[in-house]
C-alpha positions as CSV (number, residue, x, y, z in Angstrom):
1,X,82.4,57.8,10.5
2,X,85.0,59.7,8.8
3,X,85.9,58.2,5.4
4,X,89.6,57.3,5.0
5,X,91.5,56.0,2.0
6,X,90.8,52.3,2.1
7,X,93.9,50.0,2.6
8,X,92.4,47.6,0.0
9,X,89.6,47.6,-2.4
10,X,86.2,46.9,-0.9
11,X,84.7,43.6,-1.8
12,X,82.7,43.7,-5.1
13,X,78.9,43.2,-4.7
14,X,78.4,42.1,-8.3
15,X,80.5,43.4,-11.1
16,X,79.4,47.1,-11.9
17,X,78.6,47.8,-15.5
18,X,80.7,51.0,-15.6
19,X,82.8,50.5,-18.7
20,X,82.3,53.6,-20.8
21,X,81.1,53.0,-24.3
22,X,81.7,55.2,-27.3
23,X,78.3,57.1,-26.7
24,X,79.0,57.8,-23.0
25,X,79.2,61.4,-22.0
26,X,82.4,62.4,-20.0
27,X,82.2,64.5,-16.8
28,X,82.4,68.3,-17.5
29,X,85.5,70.1,-16.0
30,X,83.4,72.2,-13.6
31,X,81.8,69.0,-11.9
32,X,83.1,68.0,-8.4
33,X,80.6,65.1,-8.4
34,X,79.1,63.6,-11.8
35,X,77.3,60.4,-12.4
36,X,75.4,58.8,-15.2
37,X,72.7,56.2,-14.6
38,X,74.1,55.4,-11.1
39,X,72.1,52.5,-9.7
40,X,72.4,50.4,-6.6
41,X,70.0,47.3,-6.4
42,X,69.6,44.9,-3.4
43,X,67.9,41.8,-4.6
44,X,64.6,43.0,-6.3
45,X,64.7,46.4,-4.6
46,X,66.4,49.5,-6.1
47,X,67.8,51.7,-3.6
48,X,69.2,54.1,-6.0
49,X,67.7,54.2,-9.6
50,X,69.7,55.6,-12.4
51,X,70.4,59.1,-11.1
52,X,72.5,61.6,-13.0
53,X,74.4,64.0,-10.7
54,X,76.2,67.1,-11.4
55,X,77.5,69.0,-8.4
56,X,79.6,72.0,-9.5
57,X,83.0,72.7,-8.1
58,X,82.8,75.2,-5.2
59,X,79.1,74.7,-4.5
60,X,77.4,74.3,-1.2
61,X,75.1,71.6,-2.4
62,X,72.2,70.2,-0.4
63,X,71.4,66.5,-1.1
64,X,67.7,66.3,0.0
65,X,65.1,63.5,0.3
66,X,63.0,61.7,2.8
67,X,64.4,59.1,5.1
68,X,65.1,56.0,3.0
69,X,65.3,57.9,-0.3
70,X,68.8,56.5,-1.0
71,X,71.0,59.4,0.1
72,X,73.3,57.4,2.1
73,X,73.6,54.6,-0.5
74,X,74.5,57.2,-3.1
75,X,77.1,58.8,-0.8
76,X,78.7,55.4,-0.1
77,X,78.9,54.6,-3.8
78,X,80.6,58.0,-4.4
79,X,83.2,57.3,-1.8
80,X,84.0,53.8,-3.0
81,X,82.5,52.1,0.1
82,X,80.0,50.0,-2.0
83,X,79.9,49.4,-5.7
84,X,77.2,50.5,-7.9
85,X,75.0,47.8,-9.7
86,X,75.2,49.8,-12.8
87,X,76.0,53.2,-14.1
88,X,79.1,55.5,-13.9
89,X,80.3,58.0,-11.4
90,X,83.2,60.4,-11.1
91,X,84.5,62.3,-8.2
92,X,87.0,65.2,-8.6
93,X,87.5,63.9,-12.2
94,X,88.3,60.2,-11.2
95,X,86.0,57.2,-11.7
96,X,84.4,55.9,-8.4
97,X,85.6,52.4,-9.2
98,X,89.1,53.6,-8.5
99,X,88.5,55.5,-5.1
100,X,92.3,55.5,-4.2
101,X,92.8,58.1,-6.8
102,X,90.6,60.8,-5.2
103,X,89.9,59.9,-1.6
104,X,93.0,61.8,-0.4
105,X,91.4,64.9,-1.6
106,X,88.0,64.1,-0.1
107,X,86.9,64.5,3.5
108,X,83.6,62.7,4.6
109,X,81.4,61.9,7.5
110,X,78.9,59.1,6.9
111,X,76.3,57.9,9.3
112,X,77.7,60.0,12.2
113,X,81.1,60.4,13.8
114,X,82.9,57.4,15.6
115,X,85.7,58.1,18.1
116,X,87.3,56.5,21.0
117,X,85.2,57.5,24.0
118,X,87.9,57.5,26.6
119,X,90.2,59.9,24.6
120,X,90.0,63.6,24.3
121,X,88.9,65.3,21.1
122,X,92.5,66.3,20.4
123,X,93.9,62.8,21.0
124,X,91.3,61.3,18.7
125,X,92.3,63.8,15.9
126,X,96.0,63.0,16.5
127,X,95.3,59.3,15.8
128,X,93.5,60.0,12.6
129,X,96.2,62.6,11.6
130,X,99.0,60.0,12.2
131,X,97.2,57.5,9.8
132,X,97.2,60.2,7.1
133,X,100.8,61.2,7.9
134,X,99.7,64.7,9.0
135,X,101.4,66.8,11.7
136,X,99.9,68.1,14.9
137,X,99.7,71.6,13.6
138,X,96.9,70.4,11.2
139,X,94.9,69.0,14.1
140,X,95.1,72.4,15.9
141,X,93.9,74.1,12.6
142,X,90.9,71.9,12.3
143,X,90.0,72.2,16.0
144,X,90.0,76.0,15.5
145,X,88.0,75.7,12.2
146,X,85.2,73.9,14.1
147,X,85.3,76.0,17.2
148,X,86.5,73.3,19.5
149,X,89.9,74.5,20.7
150,X,88.6,75.4,24.2
151,X,87.2,71.8,24.7
152,X,89.8,69.9,22.7
153,X,91.4,68.4,25.8
154,X,88.1,67.1,27.2
155,X,87.1,63.5,26.8
156,X,84.8,62.7,24.0
157,X,82.2,61.2,26.2
158,X,81.7,64.7,27.8
159,X,80.8,66.3,24.5
160,X,77.3,67.4,23.6
161,X,75.9,65.8,20.4
162,X,76.6,69.0,18.6
163,X,80.3,68.9,19.7
164,X,80.5,65.3,18.6
165,X,79.2,66.4,15.2
166,X,81.7,69.2,15.0
167,X,84.6,66.9,15.9
168,X,83.5,64.5,13.1
169,X,83.6,67.4,10.7
170,X,87.1,68.3,12.0
171,X,88.2,64.7,11.2
172,X,86.9,65.1,7.7
173,X,88.7,68.4,7.4
174,X,92.2,67.0,8.4
175,X,93.5,66.3,4.9
176,X,92.5,69.8,3.7
177,X,89.9,68.3,1.2
178,X,88.7,69.9,-2.0
179,X,85.5,68.1,-1.4
180,X,83.6,67.6,1.9
181,X,80.8,65.0,2.0
182,X,78.5,65.2,5.1
183,X,75.6,62.8,5.8
184,X,72.9,64.3,7.9
185,X,75.3,66.5,10.0
186,X,72.4,68.1,11.9
187,X,70.4,64.9,12.6
188,X,69.2,64.8,16.2
189,X,70.7,68.2,17.1
190,X,68.8,70.8,19.1
191,X,68.2,74.3,17.6
192,X,71.6,75.6,19.0
193,X,73.5,72.8,17.6
194,X,71.9,73.2,14.2
195,X,72.8,76.7,14.1
196,X,76.4,75.9,14.9
197,X,76.7,73.3,12.1
198,X,74.9,75.8,9.7
199,X,77.3,78.5,10.5
200,X,80.3,76.2,10.1
201,X,79.1,75.0,6.6
202,X,78.7,78.6,5.5
203,X,82.3,79.4,6.7
204,X,83.6,76.4,4.8
205,X,81.7,77.3,1.7
206,X,83.3,80.7,1.9
207,X,86.8,79.1,1.3
208,X,85.5,77.8,-2.2
209,X,85.6,74.2,-0.9
210,X,82.9,72.0,-2.4
211,X,80.4,70.9,0.2
212,X,77.9,68.1,-0.5
213,X,75.6,67.9,2.6
214,X,72.6,65.5,2.9
215,X,69.5,66.1,4.8
216,X,65.8,65.0,4.9
217,X,64.8,68.6,5.9
218,X,64.4,70.9,3.0
219,X,63.8,73.9,5.2
220,X,67.3,73.3,6.8
221,X,69.4,73.3,3.6
222,X,67.3,76.1,2.1
223,X,69.0,78.5,4.6
224,X,72.5,77.6,3.6
225,X,72.8,75.9,0.2
226,X,73.0,77.4,-3.2
227,X,72.6,74.2,-5.1
228,X,70.2,71.4,-4.5
229,X,69.8,67.8,-5.5
230,X,66.5,66.2,-4.6
231,X,65.7,62.4,-4.6
232,X,62.7,60.4,-3.6
233,X,62.4,56.6,-3.7
234,X,66.0,56.4,-5.3
235,X,65.0,58.6,-8.2
236,X,66.2,62.1,-9.0
237,X,63.4,64.8,-8.7
238,X,65.2,68.1,-9.1
239,X,68.8,69.2,-9.5
240,X,70.0,72.7,-10.0
241,X,70.6,76.0,-8.4
242,X,68.2,77.2,-5.7
243,X,67.3,80.2,-7.9
244,X,66.0,77.8,-10.6
245,X,63.5,76.3,-8.1
246,X,62.5,79.5,-6.7
247,X,61.6,80.7,-10.2
248,X,58.5,78.6,-9.7
249,X,57.6,80.5,-6.5
250,X,54.0,81.6,-6.1
251,X,54.0,84.9,-4.1
252,X,51.1,86.0,-2.3
253,X,49.8,89.2,-0.6
254,X,47.5,89.1,2.5
255,X,45.2,92.1,2.7
256,X,43.4,92.9,6.0
257,X,40.6,95.4,5.8
258,X,39.9,97.6,8.8
259,X,36.3,96.4,8.9
260,X,35.6,92.7,8.6
261,X,32.4,93.5,6.6
262,X,34.6,94.7,3.7
263,X,36.3,91.3,3.3
264,X,34.0,89.8,0.7
265,X,33.6,93.1,-1.2
266,X,37.4,93.5,-1.4
267,X,37.8,89.9,-2.7
268,X,35.3,90.5,-5.5
269,X,36.9,93.9,-6.3
270,X,40.3,92.2,-6.8
271,X,38.9,89.4,-8.8
272,X,37.2,92.0,-11.1
273,X,40.8,93.4,-11.7
274,X,42.0,90.1,-13.0
275,X,43.7,88.9,-9.8
276,X,43.7,85.2,-8.5
277,X,42.2,85.5,-5.1
278,X,41.9,82.5,-2.7
279,X,38.4,81.7,-1.5
280,X,37.4,83.7,1.5
281,X,36.8,81.6,4.6
282,X,34.8,82.8,7.5
283,X,37.5,81.7,9.8
284,X,40.3,83.4,7.9
285,X,40.6,86.4,10.6
286,X,39.2,88.9,8.1
287,X,41.9,88.6,5.5
288,X,41.9,88.3,1.6
289,X,44.9,86.3,0.1
290,X,46.0,87.3,-3.4
291,X,48.4,85.6,-5.7
292,X,50.5,88.4,-6.7
293,X,54.1,89.7,-6.4
294,X,55.1,92.1,-3.6
295,X,55.9,94.9,-6.0
296,X,52.2,95.5,-6.6
297,X,51.2,96.1,-2.9
298,X,50.9,99.9,-3.5
299,X,48.6,99.2,-6.4
300,X,46.3,96.9,-4.4
301,X,46.3,99.5,-1.6
302,X,45.1,102.1,-4.2
303,X,42.4,99.8,-5.5
304,X,41.0,99.4,-2.0
305,X,41.2,103.1,-1.2
306,X,39.3,104.0,-4.4
307,X,36.6,101.7,-3.3
308,X,36.4,103.2,0.1
309,X,38.0,100.2,1.8
310,X,40.7,101.0,4.4
311,X,43.4,98.3,4.8
312,X,44.8,97.8,8.4
313,X,47.6,95.6,7.1
314,X,49.0,94.5,3.8
315,X,51.7,91.6,4.1
316,X,53.8,89.7,1.8
317,X,53.7,86.0,2.4
318,X,56.5,84.3,0.4
319,X,56.4,80.4,0.1
320,X,59.4,78.6,1.5
321,X,61.5,76.4,-0.7
322,X,59.5,73.4,0.7
323,X,56.2,74.9,-0.6
324,X,57.7,75.8,-3.9
325,X,59.1,72.3,-4.5
326,X,55.9,70.6,-3.5
327,X,53.9,72.9,-5.9
328,X,56.4,72.3,-8.7
329,X,56.5,68.5,-8.3
330,X,52.9,68.0,-7.1
331,X,54.3,65.8,-4.4
332,X,53.5,65.6,-0.7
333,X,55.9,64.0,1.7
334,X,55.8,63.8,5.5
335,X,59.5,64.8,5.6
336,X,58.8,67.9,3.6
337,X,56.5,70.1,5.7
338,X,55.5,73.4,4.2
339,X,55.6,76.4,6.3
340,X,54.8,79.9,5.1
341,X,57.3,82.7,5.6
342,X,55.8,86.1,6.3
343,X,57.7,89.3,5.4
344,X,56.7,92.3,7.4
345,X,58.4,94.6,5.0
346,X,55.5,94.8,2.5
347,X,53.3,97.3,4.6
348,X,50.4,99.3,3.5
349,X,51.4,101.8,0.8
350,X,54.7,100.2,0.1
351,X,56.0,98.7,-3.2
352,X,56.2,100.0,-6.8
353,X,53.4,102.5,-7.1
354,X,54.1,102.7,-10.9
355,X,53.0,99.0,-11.4
356,X,49.9,99.0,-13.6
357,X,47.0,97.0,-12.3
358,X,46.3,95.6,-15.8
359,X,49.7,94.0,-15.7
360,X,49.1,92.3,-12.3
361,X,47.2,89.3,-13.6
362,X,50.0,88.5,-16.1
363,X,52.5,88.3,-13.3
364,X,50.5,86.2,-10.9
365,X,51.0,82.5,-11.1
């Protein structure tokens, strides 16, 4: 549903302990979303457990966690739809216990879009625009932004799931928000629909709008987000720029000798040069996997040639963000499925030929 400024305050679910004391930190000026100890408890179960958020202004931030991790509950607290059990939160500089102060500058789609099925896409948006006291021109602008102009006068029931999601995003964009909050916008979409939403989010981020998008697929947000917030079991696991997580990356090179009989000899040779080499398996299709950066590919080729081993292929295999995250946290989760990303650009003889072999072991993780 698209979040609107509530006509009246939501019913309190237990008075939140959000009064700032003298030692409480205030949100930094560059934070679109900020929280301190934000918690939501239902009976004895904590859905969200003391999370501290800091989403920078202008970021395309992915809010990632398995299904049931507490993502939607967190978003509902940030939008003033439910009250936290304890902790503090700020959105666009205003406390989340006073949502009327900031919701006019926020667009949101939580738990999927809801529209009148018998009306056209344009007519549905006109109804929402009237509630916000916006003119028809804004409806036309948002339809164009999400690529629905050509289907705007078709009934909502005729839309594909991807088109319905885009209409929901159009509704969230009606007020021209500074912050856009989307809850699982690609959930249930086919690959074509996912690409459409991905392209749309990239376009919106290019306007310097802050976009906070939740997903249970780390591989999906990896492709579009520059900032990540990861939670599991209601607790914060990681928060920061994608580059900070990728700093823990464990790059690998896959060497394929021309003759399978050279596989074991090559593995021993590389270990003797101080490299970390994965155990050679008979079913590994005649390859040797080395933990080393792509820049030493030429040096490894030279080592093999000096020993009389001809390489048929030398390929860089970069871990995905999922693999890097799981290695960094030591966690395994069914919703975070690692898949290797093979780069064909590191061919035999490529790379920095000046890299000293004695330095390789120091660079390998």
